[in-house]
N, C-alpha and C positions, 0 to 999 in steps of 0.2 A: 296045322298050321304051324308055317315055321316061324320061330322067335326069331326077332335080332336085337343083340345086346350093342349097346356100345362100345366101343374100347374106345381109351387116349391112344390118342395116335402114338405111333413108336417113333421113338426118337429118330428115325430114317425121314419119317414124315415133317418131322418140325424143321423148321433153317436152325444150321448150327445147331443143331441138336438143343436148342432150346425145351423151355418144359414150358406148357400153355402159360403158368402163372407168370414167366420170367418174360415172357413174350407181350402180355399185357400192361407190364412197368415199362417195358421198353417204347411198347406204343407211347404211353403215356409223358413219357420223358423227352421221348420225337418231338410231340406236337401236344403241347399242355396247354393251347388256348383251343383245341377239337374238345374237351369235353364241357366248358366255359361256354365257348361260339355259340349254343344255342340257349342257353338261360340268357347270354349278352342280346341276343337278337332277340328272344322274346321280352325282352324287357325295354328294349329300346323300341321295338313293334308297341307295346303297354304304354310308352309316353309319347309316342306319334298320337294315338288313337285318344289318349286321353287329354292332348294339346285339342284336337280334332274335333272334341268332344267340348271342349271346354268353349272353344274360339264360336261353334256352332250353337250352343245354349246362350252366349252371349248376343251372337249376332242374333236369334229366336228374340230374344227378350228384348234388345233395342228394333227388333219389324216389331212386335206388339206396343213396344210405347208410339212409333210412329204409327201405325195405322189408329191407335188411340187418339193419338196428337189431330190425327186426319181426321177422324170421325166427329169431333168436337167441333174442329174450325167448319166441317159441312153440316153441321147443328145450326152454326152459330150464324154462317152466309146463304143456307137454304129459301130464307124468305126473300133473297135479292132480285130474282126474277120477278116476283110478284108486285113487289115493292116498287120495280122498275116500270111495271104495267101502270100503277096506281100514278103515280105522278105527273102524267097530262093530264088526269083529273082533278089533281092540285094545280093546276096551270091554270085550267078553265075557270077554278073557281076564282080564282086572285085576279085572272083577266077578268072577271064577272063584279068583282070589287073593285074594283081601277075604275072601270066603267060606268059604276054605279054613283061610284065618287066624283066623277068629272061630272056628271049632267047634276050633283047635287041632291043626290038621290040617299034617303036614310030609313027610310021604311022599315016595315016586318020583313020584307023578302030579301032585302038587303043584309037589314040582322041576321036573319035563319042561315043565308049561304055564309055571313061570317063563320056561326056558330059551327056551320057542317066542317068549314076548312078549318077552325080549330079542334072539330075533334079528330079530322083524320093527322091533323099534327100530333097531336095527342098520343095516338094510338100507334102512330107510324112510330113515335120516339121511343114506346116501350120495347118497340121490337129493334130499338138501338138505328133507328132511322131519322137524322138530325140533319137542317139545311145548313149549309155553308156560309158562312157568315162572309160576303165577298165586298159589300159595297164600304168605300174607304178602307179597303185592305191593299198591300201591294201584292201583285201581278203575282198570280204563281201557275205557272203551268201546268202542275198535277193536278189543282181542283178548279182552276179558270180555265173557259174556252175563250180568249178572246176573238172577239168579232170584227169589233171595228176599232181603232183610234182617233181622237178626238184630241186635235191641240188645246193645250190649258195654261195659262200660264196662276192658275190658285189653285192648284195642287201640284203635287211633286210628282214627274213625269214615272210613270208604271202605276200609276195608283189607279183602282176604279174606280170612276165615276157613275158609271151604272148598270143596273145588272136588267141583261133580256129576260133570261131564265133563269131560276136560282136552282141550285147545283143542293144536291144531298149526299150525304156519307150512310154508308153500312159498317157502324161501328167506325173502326179505323180507315175502312177503304172507300173508296170515289164510287159511289152509285151513280152518279151522275155532273157530271163537273158543270160549275155556272157558266153560262153563257153573257158577258160580260164584254165592258166597254172601256176600253184604257187609254188613262191620260197619255198625252204624247206633249214633247217640246213643240212648243210653236216652233211654225216658218220664221226664218229669217230671212 
C-alpha cells in the first residue's frame, strides 16, 4: 500500500511566490466582511425569526382572547331562540287576561292565568329577558316597530300611544321589537 504524504506547495504553486499564511492574510485584507458576513446573516435571520415568533405569539394570544369573548357572548345569548318561541305564549296569556277584564271576569281562572303570566315573566327575567317599555315613550326604530300612525293633539308627535304587541330584550339586544301605534301631528 502506497502512502501519500501531503507536502507544502512549492513556491511555484503559490501565486506570486506567497506562503499560505500570507495568502490567508491577504484574503482577509481584501474582503474583511467575508468572515463577518455569515455571522451577520445569522444574527439578522435570528432577529427576523424572533420578531416573527413574537408577532405569532401576540396573534395567538389575541385569538385566544377573542375566542373566549365569543364563547361568553354565545353562552349569554344562547337561549334567545328558545325565548323567542315562548313569547307568543306570553302574548296569548295577555290576550286572555284582556278579554276577561273586558267582560268583567275576575274569577279564579283569570287569577290563575295572571299568576302563570307573572311566573313566566319572572323566569324569563332571571335569564335576562325583559319587556321593552314602549307606552308613552318616544318612538325608537331600534326597539319599536311602528305599525300605525294616529293623529293626536294631546301628545307630542312621535310618541308611542298604544302597544299592540309587547317587545322584549335579551340583556341589551332586542329579542323582538314592540309593535306600536305612534302619534302623528293632526292633519291641517
